N, C-alpha and C positions, 0 to 999 in steps of 0.2 A: 503492499499502499504505500501510495505517494507519499510525504510530508511535505510541510513549511522548507525545511532543511532540504530539499532537491533540487530547489531552485538555485540556490550559492551554488559558484563551480568552486571548487575547495579543491587542492587546497586553496587558505587565501591565504600569506603573507605579512607580515607589518617589517617592522626592521632590523628585529631581529629573532621573532618564532615564525613558525606555521600553524595554524590553528586545520585541524581538517575533520570529516567525522569519523566516526568510532568503529575499530571494527572488531569480529572478534578475538583477533589477533590481540587487541591490544587489553587483554586478558592479564595476562601474564606485570607487563610493564605499568600498567593500571595499579595491579595490586601491591607490588612492590613498595609502592606510600600511599596509600588506602587504609594499610593493613598496622601505618605509626598507631600508633597509641596517641599522639602530636597532631593525626589529625585526624583518624579515626572518632573520636572527643566529639568532636562538630557534625558529624555529619550522619544525613538519616540513616543510614542502615551502617552494620559493623560488620562484618560476616567473620569467622572466625577460621574459617578454611579456604585457599583456594575452589573451592569447588565450588563451597555453598555461593562464592564474592564472582566464581564464574556462571553461575545461573541467576543471577542477580543482572549481571553485568548487558549479558546475553538477553535477558530479558527483552521480548519486543516491543512492548513501553518505552522501558527503557533508552536500549541502543539506538533507536531514529533519533532522539534525543539531546545523544552522548556530543560533544567534541574531545580531541586529543590536542591538547600544545608540544610540539616539537619542538627543540632548541638543539639545533646542532644533529639532526635527526631523534633524538634523544625524546622519548615521549616523556616531560615535564608534569604533566597536572594535565586534570580535564573540565570539562566547563559541560553547563548543558546549559539547553535554552528549549525551553518547552512552551511554544503559543500554546493559544485558550481563546476563548471569547472574553467580552466584554458581555459584565449584566446589560439591561436593557431589557425596557419595557417591551411588552408583547407589539407592537403597533410596526417597533424597529430594529427586532433584533435581527434580523437580516443584515445588518449597518455593523454589527458589533461582530462579527465568527473573525475568529482567529485576527487582531487586532491587534493583542498583546503578548507579553511572552515572561515571564520567570525563569531569571537567571541561577547560577550555580555557579562556584567551584572549590578544586582544590587541586592544592599544588605541593609537587616534594619539598623536604621541607629544606635537604640539600640545595633547592636553587628560592630560598625566600629571601628577603630585604634587595631584592638588586632589579624590583621593578617588572621582573614577568609576569604574577600574576596580575597591574595594573595597566602595560600593553593592552593583554593577552581578553582580559575585561572591557577595557574602553575600544577594541576590534570589536569585539562580540555585541558593544551597542552598538557601533557603527554599522555593523550585517543585521542587525534589527530595524533602524531606523534607515535606510536607504538602499540594501540590499531585499529588505522581504514590508516596506513599510508599512511594518510599526507604527502606533500610535503613543503606545507603551510602553515600559519593560517595570520590573519590580524584584527584587530579591530581600531576600526576609535569613534572619539567624539568631543564634543569644545571645542577647546583649552581655555577655560576658567575654565571647567571643570576639577579642578587640580587631583583630586585623583583619576580620573579614568585613566589619561595618565601618571600619577606619581607608579600604580598599572600598566601598558603596562610595563614602565620601569625598575621595580624591579620584571617582570618575565621576565625579560630579551631580550622584545619585542626592535626593532629600529624604529624610527623614520621614517617618507619615505616622508609622504608628511606633506606639515605646506601649510590649502590653506584661502586666507581672502576674508574673509568678504563675502563667497560663503556656505554659509550654514542656512538656516532662521528656524532663531529659531521661538517658537509659537507666542510668544514677538512681534512680529513684527521686527524684529530688525537681520539682519544679520548678524553674526556671521565670525571666522574664524573658522577652524578643523581643525582637528591633527589625519593624519592616521600613523601605526604604525603594523610592521609586523615583522614574524619569519620564516627562514626555517629550514627545519627540522636536515639541516646539521651542519647548528651553533647549534642549541638549542642540538645535541647528541656530539659533542665538546666541551658542557662544563659540562657538567658531568664526 
């Protein structure tokens, strides 16, 4: 089944990186960092075995919305781009189909602090607004995940929501959550 990401000419290159659609062969390279405690502490799913991870990674709902970040031919991170419909009243619902996206990311800690995540997410936002013609992007994280929300702010996203103890962490603790967003016209005004 075709997805919005199928309309993009992959790979997409930035000054230092290459972004491309994920493939089943990306299980091992992404498992190398996603299994690390410093990474899986914050991500939605933390499988304990590579086989469990492979099943989740290759799931027909997940794989089509996953991109990988490469630097000099090495996979150093991954991105999620999940295009969805906006809420709309019944009379205009057809105008709200496939107009927004939720973004997500994970980066190998060995490559942190070099601006790669910022470069990749900026390009992902450009893809959303220019290549896919979306009108809005969002991203969420636990409030304690400072590196993630600081990245959202670096790429120009605005904090829209701070929820209080509404997100249950796998540790069993309810944590605060943050939601950020950016509209296409806001992004264009900064160019």
